C-alpha positions, 0 to 999 in steps of 0.5 A: 309033180305039176303040169305047167302051161307056158304061154310064149316060146321066146328065149325067156319062155323057153328057158323057164320051160326048161327050168320047170322040166328040169324040176320034173314038171310036165310043161305044155308050151304055146306061142301064137307064132305057128312057125316057131311051134312047128320048129319046136315040134319037128326039131325038138329045140328052139332053133330061133332063140335057144338053138343049143338046148334040146327040149326034154320029153317032158316038154310038149309044144302046142298050136292050140292054146286050149291044148296047152292049158289042158290039165295044167296046174298053173299058167306062166305067161312069158310074152312081151308086154304089148301082147299081155292083154291079148294073151289074157283076152284069149284065156277068158274064153277058155278054162284055165287054172286059178294060178297065173304067173308072168315073167313079162317086164314092162308097162302096157303102152296105151294105158300105162298100166302095169302087168298086174293091173292088165291081168286083174282088169281082164281076168278079174281078182279071183285068180291067184297072181304072181310076177317073176323077175330079177337079174337073169338072162335066158341063155344062162338060165337054160345052161343052168348057170347060177341065178337068183330071182324074185317071185312076188304075189299079194298072197303068200301061199301063192308065192310059196307054191309057185316059187317052189315049182321053179326053185333049184340049186342053180335057180334060186327063187326068193318070194315077196309080197311087193308086186308093184316094186318087182314090176317097177324094177324090172321095167325101169331098168330097161330104160336105164340100160339103153342109157348105159349102152349109149354112154358106153357106145360113146366111150365115156368109160367105167366111171360114167357107167357107175354114176349112171347106174347109181343115179338111175337107181335114184330115179327108180327109187323116187318113182317107186316111192310115189307108186307104192313100191317098197324101198327094200324091193328096189334095193334087192334082186328085182331092182338094183340086181336087175339094173346092174346086170342089164346095164353092164352086160351085152346080153341085154337087148336094151343095152345093145340098143343104146350101143347101136344108137351111139354107133349111128343106127336108129332104134327101128333098124336095130329092132328089125335086125334083132327080131325080138322085143326090146322092152325098154323102147316101149317102156321109155314113153310110159315111164316118162309120162308117169313121171310127169303125172306124178311130178317125179324128176327122172332126168336120165329116163327123160333123155332116153325118151327124148332120143327115142322119140326124136325130140333130141339128138344124142349129143344134145341129150348127153350135154343136157345131162352133163350140164345139170346143176349141182345138188345134194346127192340124195335129194 
């Protein structure tokens, strides 16, 4: 059995740590939030994010990053996108395994880099890297409800090995060589989920939601084609699978942000009340910027960004989407 260092003790990091523990691996979890680690150590559960799931004896929580990395066979980063560079910077100063995976969905806001680009920039190309993504809510994974995800790496052997650590009858892990496609799907779907929440918050109905998801997928595919993603990836778990889940279920923080906006709250009010990262909020600006740079038409993502940035009222953004010219569907 392996020793895993899990960096990030939020809901997703904890759920994946539990999955690894159930597969009889030893897990050493770390977080920069000292109060959170104190709770994991003293209460033997993550009261803040997954209070109904006791931590097994094979899972230990650590304040010191070096202790969490000690003797580890691989690292799993489950931090928000805005913290990825900081986590990697800390790893540079320490001894860590040559295999690193992340379950982070998003772009780095300042640079517009994808997570694999941030990792390569900070840690270099010598380490073996992989991304884990797909339609999966932390609470359901922690409860061992069935889920299927994708783990992508440029190196097939790395993908197979890391996938094997997570794979089980309730958590099926499929491998891929398309890191760009898996990351894009997991990022863009969060922006589209905000739009779906807005539409449902205004009571536009199931027809409108289905249209939004489908046209949103078209936007994802257009940008993916420009950036080198494989079409089959975006039609799989990490693309359309995650998109459908996030746009249709209220466990999604991004969808709930859209609902909150439709009900009159600001994004800041919602996120302060939630106390957790909402990746779609951070991704919207970068997706809009990249789409402009590559001259890709992404009207739904553009209107989400305009609303979040204060450039358009909700009603104006919706009106502009509904009044777009007729066109061939697949154009």
